[in-house]
C-alpha positions as CSV (number, residue, x, y, z in Angstrom):
1,X,20.8,21.6,-5.7
2,X,21.6,21.6,-9.1
3,X,19.7,24.1,-11.7
4,X,19.5,21.2,-13.6
5,X,17.5,19.3,-11.4
6,X,15.1,21.9,-10.5
7,X,14.3,22.8,-13.9
8,X,13.2,19.4,-15.3
9,X,9.8,18.2,-14.8
10,X,8.2,14.9,-14.1
11,X,5.3,12.2,-15.0
12,X,4.2,9.7,-12.9
13,X,1.3,7.1,-14.2
14,X,0.0,4.8,-11.8
15,X,-3.5,2.5,-11.7
16,X,-4.6,4.9,-8.6
17,X,-8.5,5.4,-8.3
18,X,-8.7,8.7,-6.4
19,X,-12.3,10.6,-5.4
20,X,-12.5,14.4,-5.0
21,X,-12.9,16.8,-2.2
22,X,-14.4,20.3,-2.9
23,X,-14.0,18.8,-6.7
24,X,-10.2,18.6,-6.4
25,X,-8.3,15.2,-6.6
26,X,-8.2,13.7,-3.3
27,X,-6.7,10.6,-1.3
28,X,-6.2,9.7,2.2
29,X,-3.2,7.2,1.2
30,X,-1.1,9.3,-1.7
31,X,-2.4,13.1,-0.6
32,X,0.4,15.6,-1.6
33,X,2.1,15.9,1.9
34,X,2.2,12.0,2.2
35,X,3.4,11.5,-1.6
36,X,3.6,13.8,-4.1
37,X,5.6,16.5,-2.2
38,X,8.6,14.2,-2.2
39,X,9.6,14.2,-5.8
40,X,9.5,18.2,-5.7
41,X,12.6,18.0,-4.1
42,X,14.1,17.2,-7.2
43,X,12.0,18.1,-10.0
44,X,10.4,21.5,-10.8
45,X,7.2,20.4,-11.4
46,X,5.4,17.0,-11.0
47,X,2.1,15.5,-12.9
48,X,0.3,12.6,-11.8
49,X,-1.7,11.0,-14.3
50,X,-3.9,8.3,-12.7
51,X,-8.0,7.8,-12.6
52,X,-10.1,10.4,-10.7
53,X,-13.7,9.0,-9.9
54,X,-16.7,11.7,-9.7
55,X,-17.1,10.6,-6.1
56,X,-17.1,13.2,-3.3
57,X,-15.1,12.3,-0.3
58,X,-15.4,14.6,2.4
59,X,-12.5,13.7,4.5
60,X,-9.9,13.3,1.7
61,X,-6.8,15.6,1.3
62,X,-5.8,17.4,-2.0
63,X,-3.4,15.0,-4.5
64,X,-1.7,18.5,-5.6
65,X,0.0,21.0,-3.8
66,X,2.9,23.4,-4.8
67,X,4.8,22.3,-8.0
68,X,2.2,19.3,-8.2
69,X,-0.6,18.6,-10.6
70,X,-3.0,16.2,-11.5
71,X,-4.1,15.0,-14.9
72,X,-7.2,13.0,-14.5
73,X,-7.4,9.8,-16.7
74,X,-10.5,8.3,-18.2
75,X,-12.5,6.6,-15.3
76,X,-12.0,3.2,-16.8
77,X,-13.2,-0.2,-14.8
78,X,-13.5,-3.3,-16.8
79,X,-12.6,-4.5,-20.6
80,X,-15.9,-2.6,-21.9
81,X,-14.7,0.2,-20.3
82,X,-11.2,0.2,-21.7
83,X,-12.6,-0.2,-25.2
84,X,-15.0,2.8,-24.7
85,X,-12.2,5.1,-23.6
86,X,-9.1,3.6,-24.5
87,X,-8.7,5.9,-27.6
88,X,-8.9,8.9,-25.2
89,X,-6.2,7.8,-22.7
90,X,-4.1,6.9,-25.8
91,X,-4.4,10.4,-26.9
92,X,-3.9,11.8,-23.3
93,X,-0.7,9.8,-23.0
94,X,0.6,10.5,-26.5
95,X,0.7,14.3,-25.9
96,X,2.9,14.0,-23.0
97,X,6.2,16.0,-23.5
98,X,9.0,14.2,-24.5
99,X,11.6,16.4,-22.5
100,X,10.6,15.3,-19.2
101,X,11.3,12.5,-17.1
102,X,8.5,9.3,-16.4
103,X,8.0,6.8,-13.4
104,X,5.9,4.1,-13.9
105,X,4.3,2.8,-10.8
106,X,3.7,-1.0,-11.5
107,X,2.3,-3.4,-11.8
108,X,-0.7,-1.8,-13.4
109,X,-2.9,-1.2,-16.7
110,X,-2.6,2.2,-16.9
111,X,1.4,2.1,-16.4
112,X,1.6,-0.6,-18.8
113,X,-0.3,1.2,-21.7
114,X,1.7,4.4,-21.4
115,X,4.8,2.0,-21.2
116,X,3.8,1.0,-24.7
117,X,3.5,4.6,-25.9
118,X,7.1,5.2,-24.5
119,X,8.6,2.8,-26.1
120,X,6.9,3.6,-29.6
121,X,8.3,7.0,-28.9
122,X,11.5,6.2,-27.9
123,X,11.3,8.2,-24.3
124,X,13.2,6.5,-21.5
125,X,11.7,5.7,-18.1
126,X,12.2,4.7,-14.6
127,X,9.8,2.3,-12.7
128,X,8.8,2.0,-9.0
129,X,7.9,-1.3,-8.6
130,X,5.4,-1.0,-5.5
131,X,3.6,-4.9,-5.8
132,X,3.6,-8.4,-7.3
133,X,1.1,-9.0,-10.0
134,X,1.3,-12.6,-9.3
135,X,-0.6,-11.7,-6.1
136,X,-2.6,-8.6,-7.6
137,X,-4.1,-11.2,-9.9
138,X,-4.4,-14.0,-7.6
139,X,-7.4,-16.1,-7.3
140,X,-8.8,-14.8,-4.2
141,X,-7.4,-11.1,-4.9
142,X,-9.3,-11.2,-8.2
143,X,-12.5,-12.8,-9.4
144,X,-12.8,-11.9,-13.1
145,X,-13.2,-14.8,-15.7
146,X,-10.0,-13.4,-17.7
147,X,-7.8,-13.3,-14.4
148,X,-5.3,-16.6,-15.2
149,X,-4.7,-14.5,-18.3
150,X,-4.3,-11.0,-17.0
151,X,-2.1,-12.3,-14.5
152,X,0.1,-14.4,-17.0
153,X,0.4,-11.1,-19.3
154,X,1.0,-8.6,-16.3
155,X,3.9,-11.2,-14.4
156,X,5.6,-11.0,-18.2
157,X,4.8,-7.1,-19.0
158,X,6.2,-6.2,-15.3
159,X,9.3,-8.2,-16.1
160,X,9.9,-6.2,-19.3
161,X,8.9,-2.9,-17.8
162,X,12.0,-3.7,-15.2
163,X,14.3,-4.9,-17.8
164,X,14.2,-1.7,-20.4
165,X,13.6,0.7,-17.5
166,X,16.9,3.1,-17.6
167,X,16.4,3.0,-13.6
168,X,14.4,0.9,-11.0
169,X,13.0,1.3,-7.6
170,X,11.7,-1.2,-5.5
171,X,9.6,-1.0,-2.3
172,X,11.5,-4.6,-1.1
173,X,14.9,-5.4,-0.3
174,X,15.3,-8.3,-2.3
175,X,11.8,-10.3,-2.8
176,X,10.8,-8.1,-5.8
177,X,14.2,-7.8,-7.4
178,X,14.7,-11.5,-7.4
179,X,10.9,-12.0,-9.4
180,X,11.2,-8.8,-11.3
181,X,15.0,-8.3,-12.2
182,X,16.1,-4.9,-12.9
183,X,18.0,-3.6,-16.3
184,X,21.7,-5.0,-15.7
185,X,23.2,-2.1,-16.6
186,X,21.1,0.5,-14.8
187,X,21.1,1.6,-11.3
188,X,18.2,0.1,-8.8
189,X,17.2,1.2,-5.9
190,X,15.1,0.2,-2.6
191,X,13.0,2.0,-0.4
192,X,9.4,2.9,1.0
193,X,7.7,6.1,0.1
194,X,6.3,5.9,3.4
195,X,7.4,8.8,5.3
196,X,8.0,7.9,8.8
197,X,9.7,11.4,10.4
198,X,11.4,10.9,13.8
199,X,8.4,12.1,16.0
200,X,6.1,9.3,14.3
201,X,8.0,6.6,16.4
202,X,6.8,5.9,19.8
203,X,8.8,6.6,22.8
204,X,8.3,3.6,24.6
205,X,7.7,-0.1,23.9
206,X,4.7,-2.1,25.6
207,X,5.3,-3.9,28.9
208,X,3.7,-7.6,29.2
209,X,1.6,-5.8,31.9
210,X,-0.1,-3.9,29.1
211,X,-1.7,-7.3,27.5
212,X,-3.3,-8.1,31.3
213,X,-6.6,-7.7,32.8
214,X,-8.4,-6.2,30.0
215,X,-10.4,-7.2,26.9
216,X,-7.4,-7.1,23.9
217,X,-7.9,-5.2,20.8
218,X,-6.9,-6.0,17.2
219,X,-6.7,-3.4,14.8
220,X,-6.7,-3.7,10.9
221,X,-6.2,-0.5,9.2
222,X,-6.7,-1.1,5.3
223,X,-8.7,0.1,2.2
224,X,-12.2,-1.5,1.9
225,X,-12.5,-1.5,-1.9
226,X,-12.4,-5.6,-2.4
227,X,-11.4,-8.5,-0.1
228,X,-7.8,-8.1,-1.1
229,X,-6.7,-6.7,2.5
230,X,-8.7,-9.9,3.9
231,X,-10.8,-8.3,6.4
232,X,-13.2,-11.0,5.8
233,X,-10.3,-13.5,7.0
234,X,-9.9,-11.5,10.3
235,X,-13.9,-11.5,10.7
236,X,-13.7,-15.4,10.7
237,X,-10.8,-15.7,13.0
238,X,-12.2,-13.3,15.5
239,X,-15.3,-15.1,15.6
240,X,-13.8,-18.4,16.2
241,X,-11.3,-16.8,19.1
242,X,-14.4,-15.3,20.8
243,X,-16.6,-18.1,20.8
244,X,-14.4,-21.4,20.7
245,X,-11.1,-20.0,22.4
246,X,-13.7,-17.8,24.9
247,X,-10.9,-15.0,24.5
248,X,-11.8,-11.5,25.8
249,X,-11.2,-9.3,22.8
250,X,-12.3,-6.2,20.7
251,X,-11.5,-5.5,17.1
252,X,-11.4,-2.4,15.2
253,X,-11.4,-1.4,11.5
254,X,-10.3,1.7,10.2
255,X,-10.7,2.2,6.5
256,X,-13.6,2.5,3.9
257,X,-14.7,1.4,0.6
258,X,-17.1,-0.6,-1.4
259,X,-17.0,-3.7,0.8
260,X,-17.7,-2.1,4.1
261,X,-21.8,-3.1,4.2
262,X,-20.6,-6.8,3.2
263,X,-18.0,-7.0,6.1
264,X,-20.6,-5.4,8.6
265,X,-22.8,-8.0,7.5
266,X,-20.4,-10.5,8.1
267,X,-19.6,-9.5,11.5
268,X,-23.6,-9.8,12.5
269,X,-23.8,-13.4,10.9
270,X,-21.1,-14.4,12.9
271,X,-22.6,-13.0,15.8
272,X,-19.8,-10.2,16.7
273,X,-21.1,-6.9,15.8
274,X,-21.2,-5.9,19.0
275,X,-17.5,-6.5,19.5
276,X,-16.4,-4.8,16.3
277,X,-15.9,-1.1,15.3
278,X,-15.9,-0.2,12.0
279,X,-14.4,3.4,12.4
280,X,-14.6,4.3,8.5
281,X,-11.6,6.9,7.5
282,X,-9.6,8.5,9.9
283,X,-9.0,12.3,9.0
284,X,-5.3,12.6,9.7
285,X,-2.3,10.4,10.4
286,X,-2.6,11.6,14.1
287,X,-5.9,9.8,14.4
288,X,-4.7,6.7,13.0
289,X,-1.5,6.9,15.5
290,X,-4.2,7.3,18.5
291,X,-6.1,4.4,17.5
292,X,-2.7,2.1,16.9
293,X,-1.6,3.3,20.7
294,X,-5.0,1.8,21.9
295,X,-5.0,-1.2,20.1
296,X,-2.8,-4.4,21.6
297,X,-2.2,-6.4,18.2
298,X,-2.4,-5.3,14.5
299,X,-3.3,-7.7,11.8
300,X,-3.1,-7.3,8.1
301,X,-4.5,-10.9,6.1
302,X,-3.9,-9.6,2.9
303,X,-4.1,-11.6,-0.5
304,X,-1.5,-9.2,-2.0
305,X,0.8,-6.4,-0.8
306,X,3.9,-4.6,-1.7
307,X,5.6,-3.6,1.5
308,X,2.8,-2.6,3.5
309,X,2.9,1.0,4.7
310,X,0.0,0.1,7.4
311,X,2.4,-2.6,8.9
312,X,5.3,-0.3,9.1
313,X,3.1,2.4,10.7
314,X,1.7,0.2,13.3
315,X,5.3,-1.3,13.9
316,X,6.4,2.4,14.5
317,X,4.0,2.6,17.1
318,X,5.6,-0.1,19.0
319,X,2.8,-2.7,18.2
320,X,3.0,-6.2,17.8
321,X,1.5,-7.7,14.4
322,X,0.4,-10.6,12.3
323,X,0.2,-10.3,8.7
324,X,0.4,-12.5,5.4
325,X,3.3,-14.0,4.1
326,X,2.9,-11.9,0.7
327,X,4.9,-9.6,-1.2
328,X,7.7,-7.7,1.2
329,X,6.2,-8.8,4.3
330,X,8.8,-11.6,5.2
331,X,11.2,-8.7,5.1
332,X,9.4,-6.9,8.0
333,X,8.2,-9.7,10.2
334,X,9.9,-13.2,11.5
335,X,8.2,-16.2,10.6
336,X,6.3,-17.0,13.8
337,X,4.2,-13.7,12.7
338,X,3.2,-14.7,9.4
339,X,0.4,-16.7,8.2
340,X,-0.2,-18.1,4.5
341,X,-2.6,-15.9,2.7
342,X,-6.5,-17.7,3.2
343,X,-5.7,-19.8,5.8
344,X,-7.8,-18.7,8.7
345,X,-7.1,-21.9,10.6
346,X,-3.5,-20.7,10.6
347,X,-4.4,-17.3,11.3
348,X,-6.4,-18.1,14.5
349,X,-3.4,-20.8,15.6
350,X,-1.3,-17.7,15.4
351,X,-3.2,-15.0,16.9
352,X,-4.2,-17.3,20.0
353,X,-0.8,-17.9,20.6
354,X,0.0,-14.1,20.4
355,X,-3.0,-13.2,22.4
356,X,-2.3,-15.8,25.4
357,X,1.2,-14.6,25.8
358,X,1.9,-10.9,27.0
359,X,5.4,-11.5,27.4
360,X,6.0,-12.8,23.9
361,X,3.6,-9.6,23.1
362,X,6.0,-7.1,24.9
363,X,9.3,-8.7,23.0
364,X,7.7,-8.3,19.8
365,X,6.6,-4.6,20.3
366,X,10.3,-3.9,21.0
367,X,11.6,-5.9,18.1
368,X,9.0,-4.3,16.0
369,X,10.1,-0.5,17.0
370,X,13.6,-1.4,16.2
371,X,12.6,-2.8,12.4
372,X,10.3,0.2,12.0
373,X,13.2,2.8,12.8
374,X,15.3,1.2,9.6
375,X,12.8,2.4,7.6
376,X,12.8,6.1,8.9
377,X,12.5,8.9,6.6
378,X,16.2,9.9,7.2
379,X,17.0,6.4,6.1
380,X,14.9,6.1,2.9
381,X,14.7,9.5,1.8
382,X,18.6,9.8,0.1
383,X,17.8,6.8,-1.7
384,X,14.6,8.1,-3.2
385,X,16.5,11.1,-4.5
386,X,19.3,9.2,-5.7
387,X,16.7,7.1,-7.9
388,X,14.7,10.9,-9.0
389,X,17.9,12.4,-9.8
390,X,19.0,8.9,-12.0
391,X,16.0,9.9,-14.5
392,X,17.2,13.3,-14.9
């Protein structure tokens, strides 16, 4: 690799809310090996800028590592907190070096503030578009009284951030590009930053017999910070499938967050608590893969997504899947596996058809595995590295 590449530093600014493990910034989904390490293939040093909450997470994995550091941003939550700590945030961002590369992971409040500072300082930047603000700030994904205003502002900010970027990258192949077009004169790329090496794919697909003669297990892997991932919708649908349609089912949730007690209480009130397992966060990808292998159908009724990593991971394990038609999900699943967000009855209908058709589930197992292989690390990494090099 050319020496120019190895001497350039990179700053990544995002809206993440990370916790700490042994007093060090940590994460389950964006830890060093799974996220930050990839940037070091091009940049000599990588600095992640994001909120780090003083909350201990015993199972978290470190964000930082060789060539990667973390600059904690103020733990701002809400307008009042933003006004209180805004000057501190601006001071951190204003003092960032001029001679390094910048990536804004958008949409987001923190990347938008950084964007304005970079424009004022005439510092070029690239963007990674990882979600659709129209969904992020939708009526069911967010309940803040200023939500309609924030949605309007974030949609237009995202368009301008893409338009003025020197280089753009999207997690979708076409959908987000159409809504938030790139700079017409700069390079643009499409890739997922989920690492799916060859050994992570299932060695065989599921046969029709797999789905017969036993209780079928539905699984959901998602954070529980809010109701954005639709766990409440899945619980409602599951209860109807069990009580009304008399299906012999189990439901497994992997993930944790502030809303987990609410979901547990909902399961209790629906009379399905004994059929629902809340496993919390699992340590390591192998544990998640094992849970996916033990399940029969992956369900992700999200209210917003970019290109969901959890869905791709489930597909890589040859797991039939149903998900909401938001973000780039339509690029992964066919129409008969998609449900409109917040449409519980449609979710029930689709799940019932799948769960009562072992042949169809077996067919979708094979189709999902083949689709997931299009997103393997070997196919995605060259695009990612090309984007990183375009920022130098």
